[in-house]
C-alpha positions in Angstrom: 126.4 193.3 293.9 126.8 196.5 291.9 126.1 197.0 288.2 128.5 199.1 286.2 127.6 200.5 282.7 129.9 201.2 279.8 128.2 202.8 276.8 130.2 203.0 273.7 130.1 206.0 271.3 128.7 203.7 268.6 125.8 202.7 270.9 125.1 206.4 271.7 125.2 207.2 268.0 122.8 204.4 267.2 120.4 205.6 269.9 120.5 209.0 268.4 119.0 207.7 265.2 115.8 206.6 267.0 112.6 208.5 267.6 112.0 209.7 271.2 109.4 207.0 271.6 111.8 204.3 270.4 114.6 205.6 272.7 112.2 205.3 275.6 111.3 201.7 274.8 115.0 200.8 274.5 115.8 202.6 277.7 113.0 200.6 279.5 114.4 197.4 278.1 117.9 198.3 279.4 116.4 198.9 282.8 114.7 195.5 282.8 117.8 193.7 281.7 119.9 195.6 284.3 117.5 194.7 287.1 117.5 191.1 285.9 121.3 190.9 286.0 121.2 191.7 289.6 118.2 189.6 290.5 118.5 186.1 289.0 118.9 187.0 285.3 115.5 185.7 284.3 114.6 188.6 282.1 118.1 188.7 280.7 118.1 185.0 279.7 114.6 185.4 278.1 115.7 188.3 275.9 119.3 187.4 275.1 121.0 185.0 272.7 124.5 183.9 271.5 124.2 183.6 267.8 127.8 182.7 267.1 130.3 180.7 269.2 133.8 182.1 269.3 136.5 179.5 269.8 138.6 181.4 272.4 142.0 180.3 273.6 142.7 178.8 277.0 139.1 177.6 277.5 137.7 181.2 277.8 134.0 181.8 277.1 132.7 184.8 275.3 130.6 187.3 277.3 129.0 188.8 274.2 125.2 188.7 273.7 122.5 189.9 271.5 119.5 191.3 273.5 116.1 192.2 272.1 115.6 195.9 272.5 112.2 196.1 270.8 110.5 194.4 267.9 112.8 195.9 265.4 116.1 196.4 267.2 118.8 194.4 269.0 121.5 195.4 271.3 125.0 193.9 271.1 126.3 193.8 274.7 128.8 192.1 277.0 128.2 191.0 280.5 131.2 190.4 282.7 131.0 189.4 286.4 133.8 190.4 288.7 133.5 188.4 292.0 136.5 190.2 293.5 134.9 193.6 293.3 131.4 192.2 293.6 130.2 193.8 290.4 128.7 193.1 287.0 129.8 195.2 284.0 127.3 195.7 281.2 128.9 197.1 278.1 126.5 198.4 275.4 128.3 198.2 272.0 125.7 198.7 269.3 122.0 199.0 268.7 121.1 197.6 265.3 118.2 196.4 263.2 117.2 192.8 264.0 118.2 191.7 260.5 121.8 192.7 260.9 122.3 191.8 264.5 124.1 188.5 263.9 126.6 190.0 261.5 127.3 193.0 263.8 127.7 190.6 266.7 130.3 188.5 264.9 132.2 191.6 263.7 132.3 193.1 267.2 133.4 189.8 268.7 136.1 189.3 266.2 137.4 192.8 266.8 137.4 192.4 270.6 138.9 188.9 270.7 141.4 189.3 268.0 142.6 192.5 269.5 143.0 190.8 272.8 144.9 187.9 271.2 142.5 185.3 272.4 140.8 184.3 269.1 
């Protein structure tokens, strides 16, 4: 299985606000999560959560997660498996303070799912 990354401009901008040390810690966490997605997902499951359930149409499930980046920051990401092309896509949407993670998660999900017409 192959892992494909999509890093949004918002995520890149958020990373730019961190110190070099903080960026390094977040990059290490992204590497751990990435490896986990390819090898049983243990690390991913231990560090991710779904703080809000979106009621999507046609029985679809949200692929949006909040992942612990470090003690103070959380990443809003989506993980989508594509069995046809044997790949997993990891999209990094935002890197935010842990206090605002749930609100940003809900905002991103509403934008994505309303825009797609499935919410």
